[in-house]
C-alpha positions in Angstrom: -1.4 -42.8 8.1 -0.6 -39.7 6.1 2.0 -41.2 3.9 2.7 -38.0 2.5 1.3 -34.2 3.1 1.1 -31.0 1.0 3.3 -28.8 3.1 3.8 -24.3 3.4 7.7 -23.8 2.3 7.6 -20.3 0.8 9.5 -19.3 4.1 9.2 -15.5 3.5 5.8 -16.5 4.6 6.5 -18.2 7.6 8.1 -15.4 9.2 5.3 -12.9 7.6 2.2 -14.4 8.3 2.9 -16.8 11.2 5.9 -14.9 12.9 8.2 -16.6 13.5 12.4 -16.8 12.8 14.3 -19.1 10.9 17.2 -21.2 12.2 19.7 -20.3 9.9 22.5 -22.4 11.7 20.3 -25.7 11.3 19.7 -25.2 8.0 23.1 -24.5 7.6 24.2 -27.2 10.0 21.8 -29.9 7.5 22.5 -29.5 3.6 26.8 -29.5 4.9 25.4 -32.8 6.6 24.7 -34.0 3.0 27.7 -33.5 2.2 29.4 -35.7 3.6 30.4 -39.8 2.6 28.0 -41.8 2.6 25.0 -39.2 4.1 21.6 -39.7 2.8 19.1 -36.7 3.1 16.2 -35.8 0.8 15.6 -32.0 0.8 13.5 -30.8 -2.1 15.0 -28.9 -3.9 11.3 -26.2 -2.9 13.6 -25.8 0.6 16.5 -25.8 -1.3 14.7 -22.4 -3.8 14.2 -20.0 -0.1 18.2 -19.9 -0.6 18.9 -19.2 -4.2 18.9 -15.2 -3.8 20.7 -15.0 -0.2 21.0 -12.2 2.3 23.5 -13.0 4.2 26.8 -14.4 4.6 25.1 -17.2 6.2 21.9 -18.4 3.6 25.2 -17.9 0.8 26.9 -20.5 2.6 24.4 -22.7 2.8 23.5 -21.7 -1.5 26.9 -23.2 -0.9 26.5 -26.3 -0.4 23.8 -26.9 -2.1 25.5 -26.5 -6.1 28.3 -28.2 -4.0 26.1 -31.2 -3.3 24.6 -31.2 -7.1 28.1 -31.3 -8.5 29.1 -34.3 -6.3 25.2 -35.9 -7.0 26.0 -35.4 -10.2 29.8 -37.4 -10.6 28.2 -40.3 -8.3 25.5 -40.4 -10.9 27.5 -40.0 -13.9 30.4 -42.8 -12.3 27.5 -45.1 -12.3 26.4 -44.5 -15.7 29.7 -45.4 -16.9 29.5 -48.6 -15.7 26.1 -49.4 -16.9 27.5 -48.9 -20.0 30.0 -51.3 -19.4 27.5 -53.7 -18.3 25.6 -52.9 -21.0 27.5 -53.6 -23.6 29.8 -57.0 -22.2 25.8 -58.1 -22.2 24.9 -57.3 -26.0 28.7 -59.1 -26.7 27.5 -61.9 -25.3 23.7 -61.9 -27.0 25.3 -61.7 -30.0 27.5 -64.4 -29.7 24.0 -66.2 -28.2 20.5 -65.2 -26.8 20.2 -66.0 -23.2 17.5 -64.6 -20.7 21.1 -64.2 -18.2 21.8 -61.6 -20.6 18.7 -59.9 -21.5 18.1 -59.6 -18.3 21.4 -57.8 -18.0 20.5 -56.1 -20.5 17.1 -54.4 -19.8 18.8 -53.8 -16.0 21.8 -51.7 -17.3 19.7 -49.8 -19.6 17.3 -49.2 -16.8 19.4 -47.7 -14.8 21.0 -45.8 -17.3 17.6 -44.2 -17.7 17.3 -43.3 -14.4 20.7 -41.6 -13.6 19.6 -39.1 -16.7 16.8 -38.0 -15.4 18.5 -37.5 -11.9 21.5 -36.1 -13.5 18.8 -33.7 -15.5 16.3 -32.8 -12.5 19.6 -31.9 -10.6 20.0 -29.0 -13.2 16.8 -27.9 -13.6 16.0 -24.6 -11.7 14.2 -25.3 -8.4 10.3 -24.0 -8.1 9.9 -20.9 -6.6 9.1 -20.9 -3.2 5.3 -22.6 -2.4 3.6 -25.9 -1.2 5.1 -28.9 -1.4 4.3 -32.2 -1.7 6.4 -34.0 0.5 7.1 -38.5 1.5 8.5 -40.9 4.8 12.5 -39.9 4.6 11.8 -36.3 3.1 13.1 -33.0 4.7 10.5 -30.5 5.7 9.9 -26.8 7.6 8.4 -27.7 11.4 8.0 -24.5 13.5 9.2 -25.2 16.8 9.2 -22.7 19.8 12.0 -21.4 21.4 12.9 -19.0 23.6 9.5 -17.6 23.8 9.5 -17.4 19.6 8.7 -19.8 17.0 11.1 -20.7 14.8 11.7 -22.6 11.4 13.9 -25.5 11.7 14.2 -28.7 8.8 14.0 -32.1 10.3 13.4 -35.4 8.6 9.6 -36.8 8.3 9.7 -40.0 9.8 11.1 -39.6 13.2 14.2 -41.2 15.0 14.1 -40.7 18.3 17.5 -40.3 19.9 19.9 -43.2 20.7 18.0 -45.3 18.0 20.3 -46.0 14.8 20.1 -46.3 11.3 18.4 -50.1 11.0 15.1 -47.8 13.0 14.5 -46.8 9.7 14.5 -49.7 8.2 12.2 -51.7 10.3 9.7 -49.4 11.7 8.8 -47.9 8.2 5.1 -45.5 9.9 7.4 -43.8 12.5 6.0 -40.3 10.0 3.3 -40.9 11.7 2.1 -40.8 16.0 -0.7 -42.1 16.3 -2.5 -40.7 19.6 -2.9 -43.4 22.0 0.7 -44.4 21.8 2.3 -40.9 22.9 2.9 -42.3 26.5 3.9 -45.6 24.7 6.3 -45.2 22.0 6.5 -41.3 22.0 6.7 -41.1 25.6 10.7 -39.5 25.6 9.2 -36.3 23.0 4.8 -36.1 24.2 5.5 -33.2 26.3 8.5 -32.5 25.9 9.6 -31.3 22.1 6.3 -30.8 20.3 6.5 -29.0 17.2 3.6 -28.0 13.5 3.6 -28.7 9.9 2.6 -26.4 8.1 0.4 -27.7 5.5 -2.7 -27.2 2.7 -3.5 -31.2 2.4 -3.2 -34.4 2.8 -2.6 -38.5 1.2 -3.3 -41.9 2.3 -3.0 -45.2 0.1 -6.6 -47.0 0.4 -7.8 -49.8 -1.0 -9.6 -49.5 -4.3 -13.8 -49.7 -3.4 -15.4 -52.7 -5.1 -17.0 -51.8 -8.4 -20.7 -52.3 -6.5 -19.9 -48.9 -4.2 -19.6 -51.4 -0.9 -16.9 -51.2 1.7 -14.0 -52.6 1.0 -12.8 -55.7 2.2 -10.3 -55.7 4.9 -8.9 -58.2 3.7 -8.7 -57.7 0.0 -5.3 -57.6 -1.4 -6.0 -56.4 -3.8 -4.8 -52.7 -6.1 -4.9 -50.2 -3.9 -5.5 -45.9 -5.1 -4.0 -42.7 -4.1 -6.7 -40.0 -2.9 -5.4 -37.1 -1.6 -7.3 -34.7 1.0 -7.9 -31.3 1.7 -10.7 -28.9 4.1 -13.6 -28.0 2.1 -12.5 -24.8 3.3 -9.0 -24.7 1.6 -7.8 -23.6 5.4 -4.5 -24.3 6.2 -3.4 -26.2 8.6 -1.4 -26.3 11.4 -0.7 -30.1 12.4 0.3 -31.5 16.2 3.7 -33.6 15.8 6.6 -34.6 18.1 10.9 -34.3 17.3 13.9 -35.6 18.6 17.2 -35.5 17.2 18.9 -38.2 17.1 22.4 -39.6 14.4 25.8 -39.5 14.9 29.1 -38.9 13.8 28.9 -42.3 11.4 25.7 -42.1 10.7 25.1 -38.1 10.7 23.4 -35.7 13.0 19.5 -34.4 12.1 16.3 -33.1 13.3 13.0 -35.6 12.7 9.6 -35.2 13.4 6.4 -37.0 13.1 2.6 -35.6 12.8 0.1 -37.2 15.1 -3.2 -38.7 13.9 -6.5 -39.9 15.4 -9.9 -41.9 14.3 -10.7 -40.4 11.0 -13.8 -38.3 10.6 -16.6 -40.0 8.9 -15.9 -38.2 5.5 -11.9 -40.1 5.5 -13.3 -43.2 6.5 -15.9 -43.8 4.2 -13.6 -42.5 2.1 -11.5 -46.0 3.2 -9.1 -44.7 5.7 -8.9 -45.5 9.4 -6.3 -42.4 10.5 -6.3 -38.8 9.9 -4.5 -36.0 11.5 -4.8 -33.6 14.1 -5.7 -29.8 13.0 -4.8 -28.0 15.9 -6.5 -24.7 16.6 -4.9 -21.3 15.8 -5.3 -19.8 19.9 -3.5 -23.3 20.6 -0.7 -23.4 18.5 1.7 -21.7 21.0 0.4 -23.9 23.8 1.0 -26.4 22.2 4.6 -25.7 20.9 5.5 -25.4 24.8 4.2 -28.1 26.5 7.0 -28.0 29.4 4.9 -28.0 32.8 1.6 -28.5 31.6 -0.4 -31.0 32.7 -1.4 -34.5 30.2 -4.8 -33.2 30.2 -4.2 -29.7 29.1 -1.7 -31.4 26.3 -5.1 -33.8 25.0 -7.6 -31.3 25.7 -5.0 -29.1 22.9 -5.5 -32.1 21.0 -9.3 -32.8 20.9 -9.7 -28.9 21.0 -9.2 -29.3 17.1 -10.4 -28.2 14.2 -13.0 -30.1 11.9 -12.8 -29.5 8.6 -15.3 -31.3 6.1 -12.5 -33.1 4.4 -12.5 -33.2 1.0 -10.8 -35.5 -1.1 -9.9 -36.9 -5.0 -8.4 -39.9 -6.3 -4.8 -39.1 -8.0 -3.6 -41.8 -9.0 
């Protein structure tokens, strides 16, 4: 299901290598939206890194929004630590009188939450990584290439598509909406297929698979044992243009943003042999612009673009 991907986040590289322009307006709107109370948008620090040396007034405003968010988030985390310190002190006072499982658990939970909050504060204050490759997970934001007015444009989108008209509940009810099955493009995804296409530029993807038996046989699909994480990369180390669909969603209360899903299909033999039954679709570079301009194209032409894909041999390694 491509639950995670190694993606390109260096926007200067997008401009230089892919002939794209940055949609600074949408980036600015997204970062400002994240500042609103009650809105939770997961923007990786690798995306932030592109705005640490602003070259224009709007880039400076984006940088200001980044640091405003960090300050706001740190205040929230410090309040959490203060509350958990009170909880911890109360539990320790009770335990000093009598040992009970209830207050031992209270002490453990409070200690864990304090430690997590402290780690998050530390991460907020660490310098962002230099622009470059970045691993994204569902609900993270990533840079997606679209085409507007004849130009390739880079926009920030959430990796888990919430179609227009749906509320926040769909994120929990349908946790797999970061992938769009090829055989469902004219079903669930019909509102986007043939209308709003994008491309995610990636160098690899990750899959959660069942651990293979020690005797080398194929895993039993009924086995609910421990899983492992595999990272797949083209043997050629080529950059991949992953076919995607996107939409704008949200409202005044929950926030408005762009979100996307990558399209998946039946896997090549080496991916299936490794234990996974789906695979991303890397477009051929010559077909990128045609994919990004679906208007007026027949369904057959769009499916032909998906079928005329790059077919690298995917090598894999165990991550965990």
